[in-house]
N, C-alpha and C positions, 0 to 999 in steps of 0.2 A: 714399055711404060714402067721402068724401074726408077722410082723416085726416091726410095730409101737406099742408103749405102749398102745395107746387108743383102738386099735383093740381088746385087751384082756378084755376091760371093758364091763361088762354085760350091763351097762346103754347105752353105745355106740351101742352095738349090738341090744338091744331092740329099741333104737331110730331109727336105720337104718330100722328095720322091720316095725315100726310104720310109718315111712316116706313112705314106699312103699305101705302100706295099705291106707294111706291118699291119695297118688297119684292116686290109683285105684278108690277110692271113688270120688275124684274131677273130674275124667274123666267122671263120670256118671252125673255130674251136667248139668243143661241146658246151652245152648250156651250163654244165656244172662249173665251167671256168669263167663264166660271165663276170663275176666279182673277184676273181683271183688272177690267174695268169693272163687272161684276155685283157682285163683292165690294166694290169701292171705293164705289159709290153706296149700297149697303146700309149699310156702316159709317159713311159720312158722314151719311146720313139718321138712323140710330139715335143718332149722336153729338149731334145737336141736342137731343133730349129729355133725353138723359143729362146733358149739360152744364147745361141749365136746372135740372134737379132737383138736381144736385150743388151748384150755386151757391146754391141757396135754403136749404140745410140748415145752420143754425148757423154761417154764414159772416159775416164782416164785409162792409160795403158794398164795399170795394175788391176783396175776393175774389169777391163776387157779380158785380161788373162784369167781372172777369177771365173768369169762366166764361161769362157772356153773350157776351163777345167770342169765346170758343171756339165757342159755339153758332152765332153769326153766321158765322164762318169755315166751319164745317161746312156750313151752308146754301149758302154761296157755292160750296163744292165740289160739292154736289148739283146746283146749277144748271149748273156746268161739265160734269158728267157727263151731264146731260140734253142739253146741246148735242152732246156726243160721241155719245150714243145716237141723236139725230136725224140727225146726219151719217152714221152707219153704218146708217141705215134700220131701227133697232130699234123705233122708235115713229113714228107718223104725226104730221103737223103739228097736228091737233086735240088729240091726247093730249099732245103736247109743250106746246102753248099752255095747256092746262088745268093741267098740273103747274107750268109756268112762272108762271102767274098766281097759283096758290096759294103758290108759293115767294116771289114778289114781295110779296104781302100779308103773309105771315109775316115776311119780312125787315123790312118797315116797322114792324110791330108790335114785333119784337124790338129794333130800334134805338131806338124810342120808349121801350120798357121800360128798356133800358140807360141811356138819357139821364135817366130819372127817378130812378135809383138815386143817392143822394148819396155 
């Protein structure tokens, strides 16, 4: 039931999945992070899919490229937050490496997609 163009994009689907995994991770952070790292990583993760979808609706190619750039920057922010969470012992190395790997794969896909936009 994909009626919107962006719903068919693998990068959008993967970013939606990553956003849910990040939300679950942030739920496990200590209460002191509720308005700090927890909020930041959730907003950044959600911003990836939001920018992909916003850029795909009735926009010119330069506009779509701009929004893909925003999505890429948001993913970089998620990765930095993952590093912060690992350093603060909010996730173990295996969980970190899993999310880091998914982020790296998504980043490469998003960059390739952005580079294909004329």
